[in-house]
Short mmCIF file of the C-alpha atoms (twelve columns), coordinates in Angstrom:
data_MODEL
# 
_entry.id   MODEL 
# 
loop_
_atom_site.group_PDB 
_atom_site.id 
_atom_site.type_symbol 
_atom_site.label_atom_id 
_atom_site.label_alt_id 
_atom_site.label_comp_id 
_atom_site.label_asym_id 
_atom_site.label_seq_id 
_atom_site.Cartn_x 
_atom_site.Cartn_y 
_atom_site.Cartn_z 
_atom_site.pdbx_PDB_model_num 
ATOM 1   C CA . UNK A 1   28.690  -31.129 32.860  1 
ATOM 2   C CA . UNK A 2   25.109  -31.440 32.868  1 
ATOM 3   C CA . UNK A 3   22.979  -29.788 30.055  1 
ATOM 4   C CA . UNK A 4   20.004  -27.824 31.190  1 
ATOM 5   C CA . UNK A 5   16.398  -29.092 29.832  1 
ATOM 6   C CA . UNK A 6   14.741  -26.193 27.942  1 
ATOM 7   C CA . UNK A 7   11.626  -28.170 26.708  1 
ATOM 8   C CA . UNK A 8   8.436   -26.981 28.012  1 
ATOM 9   C CA . UNK A 9   6.905   -29.859 29.588  1 
ATOM 10  C CA . UNK A 10  4.242   -28.322 32.003  1 
ATOM 11  C CA . UNK A 11  0.792   -27.178 30.555  1 
ATOM 12  C CA . UNK A 12  -1.166  -24.259 31.871  1 
ATOM 13  C CA . UNK A 13  -5.261  -24.299 30.962  1 
ATOM 14  C CA . UNK A 14  -6.924  -20.743 30.837  1 
ATOM 15  C CA . UNK A 15  -10.266 -19.879 30.064  1 
ATOM 16  C CA . UNK A 16  -11.268 -16.690 28.418  1 
ATOM 17  C CA . UNK A 17  -14.462 -14.786 27.811  1 
ATOM 18  C CA . UNK A 18  -15.005 -14.243 23.954  1 
ATOM 19  C CA . UNK A 19  -14.241 -10.276 24.539  1 
ATOM 20  C CA . UNK A 20  -10.983 -11.383 26.548  1 
ATOM 21  C CA . UNK A 21  -9.775  -13.563 23.661  1 
ATOM 22  C CA . UNK A 22  -10.415 -10.939 21.193  1 
ATOM 23  C CA . UNK A 23  -8.369  -8.445  23.035  1 
ATOM 24  C CA . UNK A 24  -5.594  -11.023 23.423  1 
ATOM 25  C CA . UNK A 25  -5.639  -11.814 19.639  1 
ATOM 26  C CA . UNK A 26  -5.643  -8.018  18.755  1 
ATOM 27  C CA . UNK A 27  -2.888  -7.490  21.017  1 
ATOM 28  C CA . UNK A 28  -1.031  -10.529 19.818  1 
ATOM 29  C CA . UNK A 29  -1.667  -9.373  15.929  1 
ATOM 30  C CA . UNK A 30  0.447   -5.953  17.179  1 
ATOM 31  C CA . UNK A 31  3.331   -7.999  18.131  1 
ATOM 32  C CA . UNK A 32  6.189   -9.693  16.176  1 
ATOM 33  C CA . UNK A 33  5.700   -13.024 18.235  1 
ATOM 34  C CA . UNK A 34  5.219   -15.867 15.748  1 
ATOM 35  C CA . UNK A 35  2.675   -17.776 17.823  1 
ATOM 36  C CA . UNK A 36  0.061   -16.847 20.311  1 
ATOM 37  C CA . UNK A 37  1.390   -19.144 22.974  1 
ATOM 38  C CA . UNK A 38  4.899   -16.964 22.763  1 
ATOM 39  C CA . UNK A 39  3.104   -13.801 23.083  1 
ATOM 40  C CA . UNK A 40  1.075   -15.283 26.142  1 
ATOM 41  C CA . UNK A 41  4.207   -16.545 27.568  1 
ATOM 42  C CA . UNK A 42  6.207   -13.315 27.516  1 
ATOM 43  C CA . UNK A 43  3.124   -11.629 28.729  1 
ATOM 44  C CA . UNK A 44  2.678   -13.547 31.565  1 
ATOM 45  C CA . UNK A 45  6.187   -13.978 32.482  1 
ATOM 46  C CA . UNK A 46  6.753   -10.008 32.045  1 
ATOM 47  C CA . UNK A 47  9.255   -10.443 29.308  1 
ATOM 48  C CA . UNK A 48  9.476   -7.559  26.635  1 
ATOM 49  C CA . UNK A 49  7.125   -7.886  23.723  1 
ATOM 50  C CA . UNK A 50  8.370   -6.355  20.465  1 
ATOM 51  C CA . UNK A 51  5.320   -4.558  18.467  1 
ATOM 52  C CA . UNK A 52  5.130   -3.862  15.045  1 
ATOM 53  C CA . UNK A 53  5.134   -0.019  14.063  1 
ATOM 54  C CA . UNK A 54  3.287   1.354   11.234  1 
ATOM 55  C CA . UNK A 55  4.035   4.782   9.983   1 
ATOM 56  C CA . UNK A 56  0.786   6.217   8.886   1 
ATOM 57  C CA . UNK A 57  2.436   8.780   6.632   1 
ATOM 58  C CA . UNK A 58  4.502   6.173   4.754   1 
ATOM 59  C CA . UNK A 59  1.442   4.077   4.120   1 
ATOM 60  C CA . UNK A 60  -0.370  7.273   2.754   1 
ATOM 61  C CA . UNK A 61  2.782   8.200   0.631   1 
ATOM 62  C CA . UNK A 62  2.855   4.286   -0.745  1 
ATOM 63  C CA . UNK A 63  -0.982  4.715   -1.491  1 
ATOM 64  C CA . UNK A 64  -0.794  7.756   -3.265  1 
ATOM 65  C CA . UNK A 65  2.471   6.810   -5.497  1 
ATOM 66  C CA . UNK A 66  0.308   3.754   -6.269  1 
ATOM 67  C CA . UNK A 67  -2.718  5.869   -7.238  1 
ATOM 68  C CA . UNK A 68  -0.367  8.054   -9.321  1 
ATOM 69  C CA . UNK A 69  1.646   5.069   -11.223 1 
ATOM 70  C CA . UNK A 70  -1.912  3.855   -12.290 1 
ATOM 71  C CA . UNK A 71  -3.076  7.137   -13.596 1 
ATOM 72  C CA . UNK A 72  0.479   7.369   -15.470 1 
ATOM 73  C CA . UNK A 73  0.006   4.023   -17.121 1 
ATOM 74  C CA . UNK A 74  -3.439  4.884   -18.128 1 
ATOM 75  C CA . UNK A 75  -1.973  8.105   -19.864 1 
ATOM 76  C CA . UNK A 76  0.753   6.094   -21.771 1 
ATOM 77  C CA . UNK A 77  -2.067  3.600   -22.842 1 
ATOM 78  C CA . UNK A 78  -3.913  6.458   -24.276 1 
ATOM 79  C CA . UNK A 79  -1.214  8.138   -25.973 1 
ATOM 80  C CA . UNK A 80  0.082   4.755   -27.562 1 
ATOM 81  C CA . UNK A 81  -3.479  4.263   -28.951 1 
ATOM 82  C CA . UNK A 82  -3.538  7.772   -30.333 1 
ATOM 83  C CA . UNK A 83  -0.165  7.459   -31.871 1 
ATOM 84  C CA . UNK A 84  -1.056  4.080   -33.283 1 
ATOM 85  C CA . UNK A 85  -4.461  5.406   -34.701 1 
ATOM 86  C CA . UNK A 86  -2.368  8.324   -36.361 1 
ATOM 87  C CA . UNK A 87  -0.182  5.743   -38.211 1 
ATOM 88  C CA . UNK A 88  -3.385  3.776   -39.492 1 
ATOM 89  C CA . UNK A 89  -5.291  6.995   -41.130 1 
ATOM 90  C CA . UNK A 90  -5.424  6.463   -44.705 1 
ATOM 91  C CA . UNK A 91  -7.417  9.583   -45.867 1 
ATOM 92  C CA . UNK A 92  -7.212  13.205  -45.159 1 
ATOM 93  C CA . UNK A 93  -10.724 13.395  -43.462 1 
ATOM 94  C CA . UNK A 94  -10.125 10.849  -41.223 1 
ATOM 95  C CA . UNK A 95  -6.826  12.524  -40.115 1 
ATOM 96  C CA . UNK A 96  -8.846  15.909  -39.333 1 
ATOM 97  C CA . UNK A 97  -11.574 14.012  -37.397 1 
ATOM 98  C CA . UNK A 98  -8.649  12.419  -35.556 1 
ATOM 99  C CA . UNK A 99  -7.029  15.855  -34.674 1 
ATOM 100 C CA . UNK A 100 -10.268 17.128  -33.290 1 
ATOM 101 C CA . UNK A 101 -11.013 14.099  -31.097 1 
ATOM 102 C CA . UNK A 102 -7.486  14.284  -29.996 1 
ATOM 103 C CA . UNK A 103 -7.800  17.866  -28.621 1 
ATOM 104 C CA . UNK A 104 -10.090 16.493  -25.930 1 
ATOM 105 C CA . UNK A 105 -7.744  13.774  -24.895 1 
ATOM 106 C CA . UNK A 106 -4.939  16.181  -24.934 1 
ATOM 107 C CA . UNK A 107 -6.506  18.467  -22.420 1 
ATOM 108 C CA . UNK A 108 -7.348  15.494  -20.086 1 
ATOM 109 C CA . UNK A 109 -3.780  14.578  -20.617 1 
ATOM 110 C CA . UNK A 110 -2.699  18.019  -19.290 1 
ATOM 111 C CA . UNK A 111 -5.241  17.890  -16.596 1 
ATOM 112 C CA . UNK A 112 -4.016  14.511  -15.219 1 
ATOM 113 C CA . UNK A 113 -0.213  15.701  -15.569 1 
ATOM 114 C CA . UNK A 114 -1.329  19.001  -13.446 1 
ATOM 115 C CA . UNK A 115 -3.118  16.889  -10.871 1 
ATOM 116 C CA . UNK A 116 0.036   14.615  -10.609 1 
ATOM 117 C CA . UNK A 117 2.252   17.800  -10.123 1 
ATOM 118 C CA . UNK A 118 -0.160  18.982  -7.394  1 
ATOM 119 C CA . UNK A 119 -0.015  15.612  -5.744  1 
ATOM 120 C CA . UNK A 120 3.754   15.452  -5.814  1 
ATOM 121 C CA . UNK A 121 4.040   18.825  -4.566  1 
ATOM 122 C CA . UNK A 122 1.924   17.907  -1.481  1 
ATOM 123 C CA . UNK A 123 4.079   14.883  -0.945  1 
ATOM 124 C CA . UNK A 124 7.167   16.801  -1.161  1 
ATOM 125 C CA . UNK A 125 5.774   19.375  1.425   1 
ATOM 126 C CA . UNK A 126 4.935   16.483  3.570   1 
ATOM 127 C CA . UNK A 127 8.270   14.831  3.435   1 
ATOM 128 C CA . UNK A 128 10.656  17.965  3.427   1 
ATOM 129 C CA . UNK A 129 11.199  20.258  6.368   1 
# 
């Protein structure tokens, strides 16, 4: 039994305008083809081309969760710094000054937590029926 030769030995030369090349490149980037030549070959021969699919709502969700994670990390860092400061206070007057300044931090913390709750509710409404 003779084996079939599947090597591609024939060349085709194709000239494109810059706009045509840009369009070809844009469409190629939307596909899962590893090389431009694979994309062009499939397109030329009428074979199916598998395209990448991006779910915008998932992208938005990932972006929002990333933002919330950053905000939570900042809140945690501020809290840790406050507790460290509390442990280092030696005199009563320093302690009272710290309490006054921490009230402002507490209000910022609660505002941030409320913002996170609202964002999470929006995400839940978007994803649940």
